[in-house]
C-alpha positions, 0 to 999 in steps of 0.5 A, spaced: 476 362 502 482 366 505 486 362 510 490 365 515 497 363 516 499 361 523 506 363 525 511 358 524 515 355 530 522 356 531 526 351 527 529 346 532 536 344 529 537 337 528 542 332 531 545 332 525 547 339 522 548 337 515 542 338 511 540 333 506 538 334 499 533 329 499 526 330 502 526 323 505 531 326 510 526 332 512 530 337 509 528 344 512 524 349 508 528 355 512 535 355 512 539 353 518 541 359 523 548 359 522 549 362 529 546 356 532 550 351 528 557 355 528 559 352 535 559 345 532 563 347 525 570 344 525 575 350 525 578 351 518 585 348 520 582 342 522 577 340 516 579 334 513 583 335 507 580 333 500 583 326 499 586 325 492 585 319 488 591 314 486 590 310 480 593 303 482 598 300 477 601 293 476 608 293 479 612 287 477 616 285 483 622 284 478 622 292 477 621 293 484 627 289 486 633 294 485 630 299 490 628 294 495 635 291 495 638 298 496 633 300 502 632 293 506 639 290 504 644 295 503 641 300 508 638 296 514 641 289 513 635 285 512 634 280 507 627 280 503 624 273 500 620 272 494 614 272 498 615 279 501 618 282 495 611 280 492 607 283 498 611 290 497 610 290 490 603 289 490 602 294 496 606 300 493 602 299 486 596 299 489 597 305 494 602 309 490 600 308 483 604 311 477 608 316 482 612 310 485 618 312 481 618 319 479 615 322 485 619 317 490 613 314 493 616 307 493 622 309 497 619 312 502 614 306 503 620 301 503 624 305 508 618 306 513 616 298 512 624 297 514 624 301 520 617 298 523 620 291 522 626 292 526 623 296 531 618 290 532 623 286 533 623 282 526 628 277 524 634 278 519 630 275 514 623 278 512 618 273 510 611 275 506 607 270 510 610 273 517 604 276 521 609 282 523 609 284 516 602 283 514 600 288 521 605 293 518 602 293 511 595 293 514 597 299 519 601 303 513 595 302 509 590 306 514 595 312 514 596 313 506 593 319 503 595 320 495 600 315 495 604 318 501 604 317 508 600 322 512 604 325 518 602 324 525 598 330 527 594 330 520 593 323 522 590 324 529 586 330 526 583 327 520 581 320 524 577 324 530 572 327 525 570 321 522 563 320 522 563 312 522 567 306 522 568 307 514 567 313 510 568 314 503 569 307 502 576 307 506 576 304 513 577 308 519 584 309 521 587 306 528 589 311 533 596 313 534 598 308 540 596 302 535 600 305 530 606 306 535 606 299 537 608 297 530 614 302 530 611 307 525 617 312 525 613 318 522 607 317 526 610 317 533 613 322 538 620 323 537 625 319 540 628 325 544 621 328 547 620 321 549 627 320 552 626 327 556 620 324 559 623 318 561 630 320 563 629 322 570 630 315 574 634 309 572 628 305 575 624 308 570 628 303 565 627 297 569 623 291 567 621 285 570 619 279 565 615 273 568 616 266 565 609 266 562 610 273 559 617 271 555 616 270 548 617 263 545 622 263 540 624 257 536 630 255 533 629 254 525 635 249 523 633 250 516 634 258 516 639 258 522 635 263 525 630 264 531 622 265 529 616 266 534 612 260 535 605 260 531 602 256 537 600 259 544 603 256 550 599 251 554 599 248 561 596 242 557 600 241 551 600 236 546 605 230 547 609 232 541 611 238 545 615 234 550 620 231 544 620 238 541 623 241 548 629 236 548 630 238 540 630 245 541 636 244 547 640 240 542 639 245 536 641 251 540 647 247 543 649 244 536 649 251 533 653 254 538 658 249 538 659 250 530 660 257 531 666 256 535 672 257 531 675 250 533 669 247 529 670 251 523 674 248 518 678 252 513 677 251 506 685 251 505 686 246 511 685 239 511 680 236 517 684 234 523 683 229 528 678 231 534 681 232 541 679 235 547 683 240 551 684 239 558 682 246 560 674 244 559 673 246 552 676 244 545 683 244 543 685 251 540 690 248 535 686 243 532 680 243 528 674 238 530 669 235 527 662 232 530 660 225 527 653 224 528 651 217 532 648 214 526 655 215 522 658 210 526 656 204 523 661 200 519 667 204 522 669 200 527 676 202 531 675 209 528 676 215 533 670 220 533 668 226 537 660 226 538 655 231 541 649 228 544 645 228 551 647 223 556 641 218 558 640 212 562 636 206 558 631 202 560 636 197 562 640 202 567 646 203 562 649 209 560 647 212 553 649 217 549 643 220 544 643 225 538 638 226 533 640 220 529 640 215 534 643 212 541 649 208 542 651 205 549 657 209 552 663 206 556 666 211 561 670 205 564 677 209 562 674 216 561 676 222 564 672 228 565 674 235 563 676 238 567 677 234 573 673 236 579 671 242 575 664 241 573 658 236 574 656 231 568 649 228 569 643 225 565 640 230 561 646 234 559 649 235 552 656 233 552 662 232 547 665 225 548 671 223 544 672 216 544 673 210 539 667 206 536 667 198 537 662 194 533 659 188 536 660 183 531 657 177 536 650 180 535 650 178 528 648 182 522 642 186 525 647 190 530 651 192 524 645 195 521 642 199 527 642 194 533 635 194 536 632 200 532 636 201 525 638 209 524 634 213 529 634 207 534 640 204 538 646 203 534 649 196 535 656 196 539 658 201 544 662 207 544 669 207 548 670 214 551 676 217 552 674 224 555 668 227 556 667 235 556 661 240 556 660 244 550 664 251 549 661 257 552 659 263 548 659 270 551 653 274 550 657 279 546 659 274 541 652 272 540 648 279 540 654 284 539 655 290 543 660 296 544 665 291 548 670 288 543 669 281 541 674 276 540 678 278 534 680 271 533 673 268 532 671 267 525 663 267 527 661 274 528 654 276 532 649 271 530 642 274 533 643 281 534 636 282 530 633 277 535 628 280 540 629 274 546 625 278 551 620 282 548 624 289 550 627 290 543 633 287 539 640 289 540 642 291 533 635 295 533 635 299 540 642 297 543 646 304 541 640 308 544 640 304 550 647 305 551 647 312 550 641 313 555 645 308 560 651 312 560 647 319 561 643 316 567 648 311 571 654 316 573 660 313 576 659 317 582 653 314 585 652 306 586 647 303 582 646 296 586 641 291 586 640 287 592 639 280 592 637 276 598 634 269 599 631 264 604 626 269 607 623 264 612 617 269 615 615 264 620 622 264 623 623 270 628 630 271 627 629 272 619 625 278 620 631 281 625 636 279 619 631 283 614 631 289 619 638 289 618 638 289 611 633 294 610 637 299 616 643 298 611 640 302 606 635 307 610 637 314 613 640 313 620 636 319 622 630 323 619 635 329 618 640 325 616 642 325 608 639 320 604 643 314 602 644 311 595 638 307 595 638 301 591 635 300 584 631 294 586 631 289 592 630 282 590 627 277 596 627 270 594 623 264 597 622 260 600 617 264 604 616 259 609 621 254 612 615 248 611 611 247 605 605 251 606 598 249 605 600 242 605 597 239 612 603 241 616 601 243 623 601 251 623 602 251 616 595 253 613 593 259 609 591 263 615 598 262 618 601 263 611 598 270 610 600 272 617 607 271 615 606 276 610 602 281 614 608 281 619 613 282 613 608 288 611 609 291 618 617 290 618 617 294 611 612 299 614 618 301 619 622 303 613 618 308 609 624 312 605 627 306 603 621 302 600 618 309 597 625 310 593 626 302 590 622 297 587 621 290 591 621 284 587 618 277 590 620 270 587 617 264 590 620 257 592 617 250 592 614 251 599 610 257 597 603 257 595 599 254 591 604 248 588 606 246 595 599 245 597 599 238 593 607 237 592 608 238 600 615 241 599 617 236 593 620 239 586 614 242 583 614 243 575 618 250 573 616 255 571 611 256 577 607 262 578 608 268 583 605 268 590 597 269 589 595 276 591 590 274 596 596 273 601 600 279 599 595 285 599 597 288 606 604 289 603 602 293 597 598 297 602 604 298 606 608 300 599 602 305 597 602 308 604 610 309 604 609 313 597 603 317 600 608 319 606 614 321 602 611 323 595 605 326 598 602 333 596 606 339 597 613 335 596 618 333 591 615 328 586 620 322 583 619 315 581 615 312 587 616 305 590 613 299 587 612 292 589 612 286 584 610 279 585 613 275 579 614 267 577 620 263 578 624 263 574 624 270 572 628 276 568 630 283 570 632 287 564 635 294 565 635 299 559 632 294 554 638 289 552 643 293 556 643 288 561 639 282 563 639 278 570 636 271 570 633 269 577 632 262 579 630 259 586 632 252 586 636 247 590 641 245 583 647 243 587 644 238 591 640 235 585 647 235 581 650 231 587 645 226 587 645 225 579 652 226 577 656 221 574 662 218 578 668 217 574 674 212 576 679 215 579 685 217 575 692 213 576 698 216 578 700 217 571 694 221 569 693 225 575 695 232 574 692 236 579 686 238 576 686 245 571 684 252 573 677 254 571 678 260 566 675 265 571 674 273 568 680 276 572 675 282 575 672 277 580 677 271 580 681 268 586 689 268 586 691 263 581 692 256 584 691 249 583 684 246 583 686 241 589 688 247 593 682 251 593 677 251 598 671 246 597 666 252 597 670 255 591 670 248 587 663 247 588 661 254 586 666 254 580 663 247 578 656 249 579 657 256 574 661 252 569 655 247 568 649 251 568 653 256 563 656 251 558 649 247 558 645 254 557 640 252 561 637 253 568 635 245 569 639 241 565 636 234 568 631 229 565 623 231 567 623 225 572 629 229 576 626 236 575 619 237 572 618 242 567 612 245 563 613 243 556 611 249 553 614 254 558 621 251 558 624 256 553 624 261 559 629 257 562 634 257 557 641 261 558 642 263 551 644 268 549 648 268 556 645 274 561 649 279 564 648 276 571 645 270 573 642 269 580 641 261 583 638 262 590 641 255 592 640 253 599 645 247 599 651 251 596 655 256 599 654 264 598 659 266 592 660 271 586 663 268 580 664 271 573 665 266 567 665 268 560 662 275 562 656 273 566 656 274 573 653 268 577 651 269 584 648 265 590 646 270 596 645 264 600 640 264 606 639 271 609 639 269 616 646 267 619 644 268 626 644 260 627 651 259 624 656 258 629 653 261 635 652 268 632 647 273 635 640 274 632 640 279 626 646 277 622 644 278 615 647 276 609 646 278 602 649 279 595 650 286 592 650 287 584 652 293 581 648 294 574 653 299 571 660 296 573 657 288 572 660 286 579 658 283 585 659 281 592 657 278 598 655 282 604 654 280 611 652 285 616 649 285 624 
């Protein structure tokens, strides 16, 4: 029986246009209409290139060592450990095969790994167990094709046509932005093109780094370099981290002292006696040796130089502690160096010269370690002759730089490859950042950062003083030529004269928010200014939320920024000013911004080119309360004091210390103390609480380019010491001082290009 064949329905193109040769996948009887599938075919230029297979080989590390040494050590000043060499040999043997030598594939891979390691801020020593090296090799593995590193354009096109997470047994490649985070030079945009996009405004290169965002680096005593902490910082750490906090402080100061030329013993000279000079540092003409406290046992009557932390024992006696032990300190005849030029308080690490006096009355147990043996309290006492701070180290000596380093120094830049703030290391990015800064920071235009503190918003006269400050940097009339807008305006708390949210009348959360609303109204009157600058807010102890339970007492540092719950209106005021100034049809530029950061915080410009540390704390009053009082010198010992070694560009005319004004002496003593201790809070935890895991954010090593200590108890000053400009803006509102009229304001200007600053008073 003949059957009539029904007309076939037009074939519908399946979702996957690639035909299968297996009947199980429904291979169509009729061929696919090319006109229907042509639009979804990849152009010939974008088709995945055929992958060439590589036969892995077993590459001994010893065979690769000469090439790795030439690439890493000779060319990039890096040191490879055995584990790192094994990892590289295994990687190259697996992905480059037999062509690693003849075709030069290994050299290209080693060059790429070295560049990526430096761009990621790695240390000088490359370790195989490092997570950074593992990440670089993992990323590089995804970009290898036929033993070669694929170019960025080829990488992006091939990965866009992958049909799944894995294809042909190869893992899917990461996107370009993931590759660039590891510094892959052949897979990222060229540096020149990136610079052209960002070289518009110096404010593009400003970066605010909060204390909780700063990377935690630990000093490795064995290998003598910094390494990233393997544990994540926590607000509730293990009790062992409390001890590690002070160990790290001691290690940093100890290695810095040993790098000083007066502590480096020449091989051709015998060790001389240790003597402190009366200029606040170690004598230049002699070589000094630090004696561990435990080594004092059995050396009765001998003179030594100790480096330790001033502590107060359970009995109330003053002691000196280092990593080997503790000894009672007798300062009855000791002289501070310099006289009236620095503070000495428990919690500080100091250099003490004196003589050891063994306690024979306590019996043999004292000579063997007193109460606790080595590591405990040493029997006897140490008669101090002089007490001084460790010598300070300039930033250029620590990191290196374009500035000329002291030629007499035997120690060169120690940590040029270390990325302390997460903005890149000096040796890796310093040259490029200096070139960009020279291009943008022209000499004819001021590039200032304005700093004001004690912005008490609950006092009407403070808002009037703030208007004076903002009016100084705003156009006088709408048709007047625009002034040189500051790069940033840093407003530091306390933002309330009383502890907010602490049960004080008229200091609740509603009133606290109303104070910031009043500030937003003031800022709205200067749209041109806030649309051309960056506003940075740093809180104080009276601000939310810590003041809710501390009632204005010292809260643990670092502390988080003011919550966004109270500051939304200020953000809207800045956004409205940007729409008004940079709206449609108008010239585009870098819009204004507002940032709320922690206390303390860091402001960096052009990467490692400059760094400004900001702290809001009453440091001077705490130093005066806890500092040690030495006996007054006799007439024979009184020499009138010594002049502080101030940098010449901001120093006052040479004069004797006792002839200086009291405010100048206070400013110099505060500056010398903080920079010599290389710490923003050199106090015991009972005097100034700290979050143990975030105490690294208060370290001043290497020295920043500038330091702002917003201290209400200290006079307004600008002092430059060891290349670091230390500033205290004082209180913004000056109207109540000496019967001055309302609206008088005081703040500090810091020149980013020149590195100088000055106190400015208007109104």
